[in-house]
Rosetta silent file (secondary structure, phi, psi, omega in degrees, C-alpha in Angstrom):
SEQUENCE: MGHVRLRRDLNLQIAKRFGEKATRPHAEKVLHRAKALADMRAVRSSVADRISIGMHGHGTHTSVVLSVTGRNGDEIASYLEYGYVNDWADRHLAGKFIMSEARYG
SCORE:     score description
SCORE:     0.000 S_00000001
   1 L     0.000  133.299 -179.282  -48.329   19.191  -30.741 S_00000001
   2 L  -113.418  168.821  178.718  -45.547   21.546  -29.775 S_00000001
   3 L  -116.048  145.291  176.158  -41.797   21.421  -29.864 S_00000001
   4 L  -116.357  127.909  177.407  -39.393   22.131  -27.060 S_00000001
   5 L  -106.115  127.960  177.041  -35.950   23.438  -27.869 S_00000001
   6 L  -101.809  145.055  177.527  -33.184   22.899  -25.367 S_00000001
   7 L   -63.428  144.934  178.969  -30.087   25.012  -25.306 S_00000001
   8 L   -63.053  -30.659 -177.311  -27.013   23.337  -26.759 S_00000001
   9 L  -101.383   29.806 -177.134  -25.054   24.111  -23.619 S_00000001
  10 H   -60.645  -44.307  178.204  -27.731   22.888  -21.191 S_00000001
  11 H   -58.791  -42.298  179.505  -25.425   20.311  -19.561 S_00000001
  12 H   -65.342  -40.977  179.488  -22.793   22.982  -19.003 S_00000001
  13 H   -64.264  -39.667  176.915  -25.337   25.389  -17.525 S_00000001
  14 H   -65.572  -42.744  179.380  -26.561   22.726  -15.093 S_00000001
  15 H   -62.819  -39.833  178.431  -22.980   21.877  -14.151 S_00000001
  16 H   -66.814  -37.798 -177.073  -22.199   25.542  -13.509 S_00000001
  17 H   -74.518  -45.914 -174.256  -25.300   26.008  -11.388 S_00000001
  18 H  -102.715  -17.694  175.141  -25.144   22.821   -9.292 S_00000001
  19 L    59.412 -140.748 -174.855  -21.465   21.930   -9.698 S_00000001
  20 H   -60.463  -30.047 -178.408  -20.037   18.885   -8.033 S_00000001
  21 H   -60.872  -32.463 -178.061  -23.331   18.096   -6.227 S_00000001
  22 H   -74.776  -31.908 -176.234  -25.000   17.164   -9.528 S_00000001
  23 H   -98.728  -11.672 -176.836  -22.297   14.701  -10.625 S_00000001
  24 H   -60.923  -43.461  179.804  -21.366   13.214   -7.236 S_00000001
  25 H   -59.161  -41.819  178.161  -24.075   10.464   -7.130 S_00000001
  26 H   -68.178  -39.828  178.954  -22.962    9.049  -10.485 S_00000001
  27 H   -62.597  -36.403  178.010  -19.295    9.308   -9.500 S_00000001
  28 H   -65.524  -38.745  176.613  -20.014    7.342   -6.317 S_00000001
  29 H   -63.017  -44.995  179.110  -21.583    4.537   -8.374 S_00000001
  30 H   -62.463  -41.171  178.813  -18.546    4.466  -10.671 S_00000001
  31 H   -59.437  -47.974 -178.823  -16.232    4.442   -7.632 S_00000001
  32 H   -66.538  -39.697  176.998  -17.965    1.432   -6.080 S_00000001
  33 H   -65.418  -40.283 -179.801  -18.035   -0.478   -9.384 S_00000001
  34 H   -64.558  -42.011  178.493  -14.336    0.284   -9.969 S_00000001
  35 H   -63.848  -40.743  178.648  -13.381   -0.966   -6.494 S_00000001
  36 H   -65.391  -43.543  178.510  -15.363   -4.163   -7.025 S_00000001
  37 H   -65.011  -40.645  179.524  -13.787   -4.757  -10.453 S_00000001
  38 H   -63.698  -42.197  178.101  -10.289   -4.070   -9.109 S_00000001
  39 H   -63.166  -37.560 -176.916  -10.811   -6.552   -6.272 S_00000001
  40 H   -76.655  -42.348 -171.286  -12.101   -9.151   -8.700 S_00000001
  41 H   -91.322  -23.890 -175.134   -9.608   -8.738  -11.570 S_00000001
  42 L  -103.427   21.795 -177.304   -6.346   -7.877   -9.836 S_00000001
  43 L   -59.836  -46.041 -177.218   -6.388  -10.719   -7.303 S_00000001
  44 L   -91.604    3.959 -179.183   -3.373  -12.487   -8.820 S_00000001
  45 L   -78.873  147.387  179.612   -1.609   -9.278   -9.837 S_00000001
  46 L   -72.971  -11.315 -179.903    1.597   -8.246   -8.085 S_00000001
  47 L  -106.259   11.292 -175.238    0.184   -4.730   -7.651 S_00000001
  48 H   -56.214  -35.143 -178.932   -3.137   -5.766   -6.073 S_00000001
  49 H   -84.515   -3.044 -178.692   -2.174   -4.246   -2.722 S_00000001
  50 H  -114.445   18.051  177.778   -1.047   -0.962   -4.346 S_00000001
  51 E   -91.446  128.766  178.881   -4.258   -0.075   -6.197 S_00000001
  52 E  -129.847  130.221  178.732   -5.994    3.049   -4.951 S_00000001
  53 E  -123.578  122.286 -177.065   -9.275    4.418   -6.295 S_00000001
  54 E  -131.431  173.030 -177.838  -10.426    7.833   -5.116 S_00000001
  55 E  -140.910  137.832  175.281  -12.925   10.557   -5.923 S_00000001
  56 E  -152.641  149.553 -176.473  -12.734   14.341   -5.726 S_00000001
  57 E   -93.176  149.189  178.037  -14.773   17.264   -7.028 S_00000001
  58 E  -134.354   89.072  174.125  -13.634   20.057   -9.347 S_00000001
  59 L    52.699  -80.227 -175.886  -16.066   22.921   -9.646 S_00000001
  60 L  -101.255   -4.623 -179.519  -18.326   21.546  -12.410 S_00000001
  61 E  -150.891  170.312  177.334  -17.593   17.813  -12.188 S_00000001
  62 E  -119.634  130.167 -178.935  -16.445   14.962   -9.960 S_00000001
  63 E  -102.160  140.933  170.712  -13.455   12.799  -10.932 S_00000001
  64 E  -111.413  124.108 -170.405  -12.901    9.144  -10.095 S_00000001
  65 E  -121.786  129.725  173.965   -9.174    8.393  -10.225 S_00000001
  66 E   -96.861  128.709  179.005   -7.331    5.068  -10.408 S_00000001
  67 E  -129.644  128.364  179.005   -3.829    5.159   -8.976 S_00000001
  68 E  -132.463  125.604  179.759   -1.401    2.231   -9.049 S_00000001
  69 E  -100.935  127.223  179.078    2.145    2.439   -7.723 S_00000001
  70 L   -77.440  178.110 -178.633    4.728    0.139   -9.260 S_00000001
  71 L   -60.307  -34.191 -177.982    7.563   -1.621   -7.443 S_00000001
  72 L   -94.022    8.653  177.427    9.943    1.257   -8.121 S_00000001
  73 L    92.944   -2.936  179.113    7.436    3.958   -7.084 S_00000001
  74 L   -76.330  154.946  176.137    6.304    4.949  -10.590 S_00000001
  75 E   -83.608  118.239 -174.622    2.644    5.522  -11.429 S_00000001
  76 L  -123.437   26.669 -177.955    1.543    2.581  -13.605 S_00000001
  77 H   -59.486  -38.831 -178.683   -2.257    2.916  -13.692 S_00000001
  78 H   -66.263  -33.971  177.324   -2.328    3.142  -17.506 S_00000001
  79 H   -65.467  -42.889  179.341   -0.394   -0.143  -17.794 S_00000001
  80 H   -66.818  -38.584 -177.205   -2.898   -1.913  -15.544 S_00000001
  81 H   -71.894  -49.160 -171.399   -5.838   -0.379  -17.387 S_00000001
  82 H  -108.161   -8.925 -178.204   -4.740   -0.858  -21.020 S_00000001
  83 E    90.336  169.578  179.854   -1.955   -3.436  -20.897 S_00000001
  84 E  -162.864  169.668  176.864    1.658   -3.209  -21.993 S_00000001
  85 E   -98.851  121.176  178.238    4.544   -5.138  -23.560 S_00000001
  86 E   -88.404  106.678 -177.373    6.900   -6.623  -21.007 S_00000001
  87 L   -66.396  -35.932 -177.912   10.331   -6.486  -22.677 S_00000001
  88 L   -66.194  -43.291 -179.673   11.981   -8.669  -20.051 S_00000001
  89 L   -89.004   -8.396  179.949    9.459  -11.513  -20.458 S_00000001
  90 L    55.111   50.580  177.176    9.035  -10.747  -24.195 S_00000001
  91 E  -153.839  160.882  177.614    5.239  -10.889  -24.101 S_00000001
  92 E   -92.554  130.302  176.294    2.180   -8.644  -24.079 S_00000001
  93 E  -103.219  123.516 -175.611    0.290   -8.403  -20.811 S_00000001
  94 E   -70.683  150.315  177.563   -3.393   -7.628  -21.308 S_00000001
  95 L   -78.038  162.580 -179.836   -5.073   -4.730  -19.552 S_00000001
  96 L   -94.840  -19.555  177.470   -7.738   -5.133  -16.874 S_00000001
  97 L    52.153   44.872 -177.744   -9.986   -2.289  -18.186 S_00000001
  98 H   -67.903  -54.684 -176.160  -11.221   -1.524  -14.670 S_00000001
  99 H   -70.798  -36.373  179.757  -12.128    2.146  -15.117 S_00000001
 100 H   -59.785  -45.375 -178.882  -13.451    1.705  -18.678 S_00000001
 101 H   -78.418  -30.371  177.849  -15.986   -0.877  -17.580 S_00000001
 102 H   -66.149  -35.420 -178.632  -16.809    0.822  -14.290 S_00000001
 103 H   -66.221  -40.948 -177.412  -17.750    3.980  -16.168 S_00000001
 104 H   -91.995  -17.472  174.173  -20.247    2.198  -18.442 S_00000001
 105 L    41.232    0.000    0.000  -21.300   -0.352  -15.796 S_00000001
């Protein structure tokens, strides 16, 4: 019986060699799951029509990005994802965890 030793930086070496092409199939799966979760969970949300999920490559990896524009034009994706405290209504609004669950599917 023999042993095989893999380099510690094997993932990085593969990413450098194949770049975005190697990570694109997984990113596409995450993108489709995120869109499905957003459609399902944000139906009654006031920002449902302002949710945008996109994908773009960066040299060694592919990013899937959630973008949500608030009523005043601010980027509020983190509020939708993780929740926030609404001072005006004096209550905590729970997050939807769209990207977190799409990533682990």
